[in-house]
C-alpha positions as CSV (number, residue, x, y, z in Angstrom):
1,X,-7.8,-8.9,17.8
2,X,-9.8,-7.5,14.1
3,X,-8.5,-4.9,12.0
4,X,-11.1,-2.1,11.1
5,X,-11.2,0.4,8.1
6,X,-13.3,3.5,9.0
7,X,-15.3,4.8,5.7
8,X,-14.8,8.5,4.9
9,X,-17.8,10.0,6.7
10,X,-17.7,7.8,9.8
11,X,-17.9,9.9,12.9
12,X,-14.4,10.6,14.3
13,X,-15.8,11.1,17.6
14,X,-16.3,7.1,17.8
15,X,-13.1,6.5,16.2
16,X,-11.6,8.7,18.8
17,X,-13.4,7.6,22.0
18,X,-12.6,3.6,20.8
19,X,-8.5,4.7,20.6
20,X,-9.0,6.5,23.7
21,X,-10.3,3.6,25.3
22,X,-8.1,0.8,23.9
23,X,-5.4,2.5,22.0
24,X,-4.4,-1.0,21.0
25,X,-7.5,-1.4,18.7
26,X,-6.4,-1.6,14.8
27,X,-8.5,0.8,13.0
28,X,-7.9,3.2,10.5
29,X,-9.5,5.8,8.3
30,X,-10.2,5.9,4.8
31,X,-8.2,9.5,5.0
32,X,-5.1,8.1,6.4
33,X,-4.8,5.3,3.8
34,X,-4.7,8.0,0.9
35,X,-8.7,6.8,-0.1
36,X,-10.6,9.8,0.6
37,X,-13.0,10.8,-2.1
38,X,-12.7,6.7,-3.4
39,X,-16.1,5.3,-4.2
40,X,-17.5,2.6,-2.3
41,X,-16.5,-0.5,-4.2
42,X,-12.7,0.8,-4.2
43,X,-13.1,1.1,-0.1
44,X,-14.2,-2.5,-0.4
45,X,-11.9,-3.6,-2.5
46,X,-9.0,-2.3,-0.1
47,X,-10.2,-3.3,2.9
48,X,-10.5,-7.0,1.5
49,X,-6.9,-6.8,0.5
50,X,-5.8,-5.7,3.8
51,X,-8.3,-7.6,5.6
52,X,-10.0,-4.8,7.3
53,X,-14.0,-5.0,8.3
54,X,-15.3,-1.7,7.1
55,X,-17.5,0.5,9.6
56,X,-19.8,2.6,7.9
57,X,-22.7,4.7,8.6
58,X,-23.6,4.8,4.7
59,X,-26.5,2.0,4.8
60,X,-28.1,3.3,1.5
61,X,-25.0,2.4,-0.9
62,X,-22.0,0.5,0.9
63,X,-24.2,-2.3,1.9
64,X,-25.4,-2.7,-1.3
65,X,-21.7,-2.7,-2.9
66,X,-20.8,-5.5,0.0
67,X,-23.5,-7.6,-1.3
68,X,-22.8,-7.2,-4.8
69,X,-19.0,-8.2,-3.5
70,X,-20.3,-11.2,-2.1
71,X,-22.7,-12.1,-4.8
72,X,-19.4,-12.0,-7.2
73,X,-17.4,-14.5,-5.0
74,X,-15.3,-11.7,-4.1
75,X,-13.5,-11.4,-0.7
76,X,-15.4,-9.4,2.1
77,X,-13.6,-9.3,5.4
78,X,-17.0,-8.0,7.0
79,X,-18.9,-5.0,7.1
80,X,-20.7,-3.2,10.0
81,X,-23.0,-0.5,9.8
82,X,-24.0,1.7,12.5
83,X,-26.6,3.8,12.4
84,X,-26.0,7.8,13.2
85,X,-29.0,7.5,15.5
86,X,-26.9,5.0,17.9
87,X,-25.4,7.0,20.7
88,X,-21.5,7.4,20.3
89,X,-21.1,5.9,23.8
90,X,-22.9,3.0,22.8
91,X,-21.0,2.7,19.2
92,X,-18.0,2.7,21.3
93,X,-18.9,0.1,23.2
94,X,-20.1,-2.0,20.6
95,X,-16.9,-1.6,18.7
96,X,-14.9,-2.7,21.6
97,X,-16.7,-5.4,22.5
98,X,-16.7,-6.7,18.9
99,X,-13.0,-6.4,19.2
100,X,-12.2,-8.0,22.3
101,X,-14.6,-11.0,21.6
102,X,-14.5,-11.9,17.9
103,X,-12.3,-14.3,16.4
104,X,-10.1,-13.6,13.1
105,X,-12.0,-14.2,10.3
106,X,-15.5,-14.5,12.2
107,X,-17.2,-11.7,10.5
108,X,-16.0,-12.7,6.9
109,X,-19.0,-12.4,4.4
110,X,-21.0,-11.1,6.8
111,X,-22.9,-7.5,6.6
112,X,-24.3,-6.8,10.4
113,X,-25.9,-3.7,12.0
114,X,-24.7,-2.4,15.2
115,X,-26.0,-2.5,17.9
116,X,-25.9,-6.5,17.4
117,X,-29.5,-7.6,18.6
């Protein structure tokens, strides 16, 4: 089972839909862990410490900071960037599929864009 951290501006409809379909998915929001207003490097560092894959819509900056962590040799459990143009239902399905079919540590050091192609 994967562990997720949803970025501060991540669509809450997606989170609610994931948890409605499978309440056992381990997903927390930045707001739930007292990181509201934290910058991207802080969010990524917290996610790494907690071994959580970050879910974000922020392709402009979050992905760059993730690559910087990797270049510096720092832990980065994974980052999934989901375009805001992806329908909510499809985003829910993608996250559920990832959670069900992924092995622990499989996404370590990777930045992926959903939907996976």
